[in-house]
Each structure stands twice: as structure tokens, then as C-alpha cells.
N, C-alpha and C positions, 0 to 999 in steps of 0.2 A: 328676407328673400334669399333664396339659395340659387347658385349657378354651379354647373359642373366645372371642374378644373379644366385647364386648356387641353390637356392630353385626351380628354373625353368629350370635348365640346360638340363634336359631330355625331355623337352616339344617339341612335334612335331606338335601339333594342338592347336591353340588359338581360343577360342570362345568369341567374344565380344558382350555384350549387347550394345544397341545403345544409347538411350536417357540417359544422365547422365554419359556416358563413352566415347562415340565418339563425341557426340554433345549435346548441350542443346537447345531444341526447334529447331531453324533453324541455330544456330551458332556452328561452329566446335570448339571443345575444343582445346586450343592452343597446337600445336606440334603433334597432333595425327596422321596426315597424314605421317609425317616422321617416327614415331614409327612403323606404319604399314609397311612402306617401309623397315625399318631395319629388321623387323621380316621376311619378304619375302626374303630378301637378305641372311638370315640365313637358308633358305629352310624350314621355318615354315609355315604350312598351316594356313591361317587366314579366319575365317568365322564369320558371324554375326547372332545373335539370339534375336529376339524381341518378346515380348508378345503382342504387338499392332497388332490387326487383321484387322485394317481399310485400310491398304495399301497392294497392291500387291507386290510381290518380285521385279518386274520390277520398280515399283514406288520407292522402296528403293534404287535400283541400280542407278536410275536417281538422287535421292536426294544426295547420296554419291558422285556421279560423280561431282555434282555441288560444293561439298566440297573438291574436288581434291583427292578423294579416288576411285581408279578404282577397280571394282569387277563385277561379273556376277550374274545372278539370282541363279546359282548353289551355290553361296557363302552365300545366304540369307536363313535363316530358321525363319519362323514366326509361331505364334500360329495358324494362318490361314492355312499355308501350311502343317503344321504337322497334324492339324485336318483333312484336306482333304485327306491326305495320309492314315491316320488311319481309317477314315470312309469308304474309298474305300476297305480296307481289309475286312470290315464287309459286304458290299453289293456294287455291281457295279450298276451304273445308278439308284441311289436312287432318290426318290422324297423328297425334303428337304425344310422345312420352316426355313428361316434364320431371326433371329433378329441380324442384323449386317450391315456392310458397304461393300464397293466395294471389299476390300482385301479378305474378307472371302468368299463372293459370287463368285468372279472370280477364286479363288483357287479351290473351289468345282466344278465349271463349267468345269475347265480345266481337271478335273478327270472324266468328263462324266456325272456328276449328274445334275438333273433338279432342278432348284431353282424356287419354287412355290410362287411367290409374292401375287397372288390372289387365295386363296384357296376356292374352291366350295364344295369339299367333304373332310372333316377332315380325313376320313378313308384311303384316298389315300396317306397320308403323312407318310413316313418311319421314318424320323428324324426331330426333332426340334434342331437347333444348335444356340447357343447364343454367340455373341461377343459384342464388344463395338458398340453401335448404338447411334449416337448423334442426330438422329431423332426418338428416341424411344418414343412410345406413347401408350395410352390405347388400341387402336385398334390392334396394333401389339401384345400386351400382351394377349388380348382376343383370337386372332387367335391361338397363340402358346399354350395357355391354352387348347383350345378345340381340337387341334390336338393331345394333350396328353390324355386329360380326356375323350373326345368323340370318339377319334380314337385309333390307336395303336402306335402312334409315340413315339420313344425313345428320351430322353432328354440328349443332350451333350452340352458342353461349350468349346469354344476356350480358354478362360481364365477367371479368376474371380478376377482380380485386383480391389482393393477397390478404387484406385485413378488413375488418368492419369496426368502425368506432362505436364504443358503447360506454357512456357514462364515465369518461376519464380513463378508459382502458381500451386495448385493441383485442378483438376476437378474430378467429379465422373467417376469411371472406369466401366469396363464391369461387375464387380461383382454386381453392383447395379441392372442390368438387370437380371442377373442370380438369384439373391435373390428374385426379384419380381416374377419370374416364379416359383421358389421354393415355395413361400408362397401360391400362388393361385392354385397350383397343389398338394401340399404336397409331392412333389418329388424333390429329389436332382439330379443333373446331374449324369448319369452313369459314366462319366469320364470327367475331365477337362484337356484338352490336353496341355495347356501352363504351364510355370513355376508357381509353384514349382514342378509340375510333372517332374520326370526325363526322361520321354518318349522322349521328343524332343532331349535332349542331347544324349541319347542312340542311337537314329536314326542318329544323326550327327556322332557319333563314328563309327557306322556300315558303313555309306556311305563313310567315309574317311579312312576305314581300320585302325583305331587307337585304341590302348589299353587305358584303363582308366588312367593308370599311365603316359601316354604320352600326356595328354590333361589338359587344364586349362580353366576355365571360369572367365572372368573379368566382374563384375557387380557392381551396386551401391545400390542394394536392398537386404537386408538380407532375407526377407521372400519369395522372388521369385528366383533371380539369384543364391544366395549363397545356399539356401536350396535345389534347384534343382541340383546344382553341387555336393553338398555333398551326396545327395541321389543317384546320378549317379556314385559316388565314383571317382570323378576327383578332381584335385586341384582347390581350389576356392580362388579368389583374390578380395577382396572388394576395390573398388576405391572410394576415398572420393571426387570425383568431381561431385557427384550426390546428392541424397536425404539423404543418411545416414551420420551421424557424429560420431566422436569418443565418444562424450558424450552419445549418444544414446546406443552405444555398452557397455560402462561402466555401464550405468543404467540397461541394460539387464543382465549383468553378476552379478550385485548386487541383482538381483531378479530372480534367476534361477528356482524357483519353477514353474512348469507347462510350462516351455520353452523347446522346442526341441533343444538339443545341436547341431543338424545339421544346425542350423541357423547361427553359428559362422564360419567365413572363415578360410582357411588355413593361409592366410596372409592378411595384410592390407597395402595399399600404398596410399600416398596422391595424386599421379598422375601417369600416365602410364610411364613417363620417368624413374621412379624408378626401372623398371624391368631390366634395362641395367647397366652393369659395363662399364664405358668409359675408354678405354685404349689409351695411347699415341702411 
């Protein structure tokens, strides 16, 4: 029989980041599937929140199922799905030019928006939305630039991560594409929907009828997962199975000048199994 540790005993909703917390690349982190089962047995709602906008929610469901973790698309929140939901509040059936991949485009299409891959009239585009695009090129940048500078398109971003974890190494993240468009238009995104914005977490709380003090986010990145969670005023748990180390945290604490204190977690654990008290 397992119980949550005292610091988490009032939690009713757990938000897991994916890469670095649930899996690394394509490999499940040891024991995670059983931890999720224990949480569900305690009637704790489990959802997943990723900044990666390249996959659809169903693609994440399929990936997790292969790792022996059962969930539905309603349990998945990505920077792409959050972006699509928030853009729809601004305008229905918008014409959108996307620098991004299938996940972002399909989430926007599912909300009724028109994805304009071939732009003939820049003035017809309502929004330019940027996410990670591993086929990013000069032509795409030029089209996005002109939709903004020659037309009236507004600039938004799914996320602005500097790097993307990939099988033990770091690759350029969506922030590189966002920065390129910023430079050539002299405009910053009106809003970046992914973490560290608290917007996604706030929507998760709303959809699950959960108060801030009843939720916790488990992440491996201080500047996205933890910062977003603290801004949303929920408990934040840094898991040391991903990119952040204790040494990095110590270094940050020794150099507090110009550092947002919201970057530090409520608690730090080596692995997810530390959230339980095991009783005989």
C-alpha cells in the first residue's frame, strides 16, 4: 500500500511533463508506469503537459500506450493544443500561416482554422504562429515576415524553448524560429502560450475543476516547468531524471542577482518513486 508523502498529501491533480520525467527520448524511465497506476488508485487525476508542439495529442496517447501508460487525448495538454484553444477565443475560422509541424497544424485545424501553406495574398493572413519546425528554411521565414510586415497578421508562438532534448543530446528548439522572426520583423510574439507561461496550467486547473493548492506539476526544467507552475501558484516538483542537476541549482542560488525566484521548485526529488511512503 502506498501513500503520498506529507508535502503532497492534499494533491488531487498531478501534471507531468513528459520528456525527462516520464521518458527519455523513446525509453520509459524505470518504474514510471507503476507510479502512475498508484496515483490513479489513490483517485488522483493524472494529466500530461508538454511544450513540444510537433505531435498531436493522439500521437502522444499512442506513444504512451507503447510505454504501457494508458491515457486519452483529454489527458494530454501541449503547447499546440493550448495555442489552438486560445487563438480560437480571439477569432473563429482564422487564416493562419504556421511555422511548425503536424501537431500545431492539426490542433489548429481541429478548431476550424484554415492553415495557409501557400500564401498568395499576405493581407489575407490573420495570424502567424510559430512552433518547432525541423524543416524551417528561408522561404518560410520570408513568408511569415511578409504576412506581418506587408499584411496585418499578428505574431504568436506555441513555445520558445531554446533547446529540444533528443536521445542524450540537445538540439535547437522552437525559440530559434521565434527569434528569427523577431529579428526580421522587429516584433516580439504577442503571447507565447507554452511554459513558462502559466496559461496552460491555469486551463488545466479550470478543465479539471481543481484549486491551485490541490495541484502539483512534476518537471525537469527550471525555466519552463517549474517557472510556469510557480506562476500558476501550484506546487512544483523538480525531478532529477531529466536535464537539471543539483549542481546547477546550487550555482543559481549562489548567483541570485537578476534571477526570478519563481524558478526554484517547492521540492526536489531524485526520481518519482520518492513521492510515496511505503507502508507494510
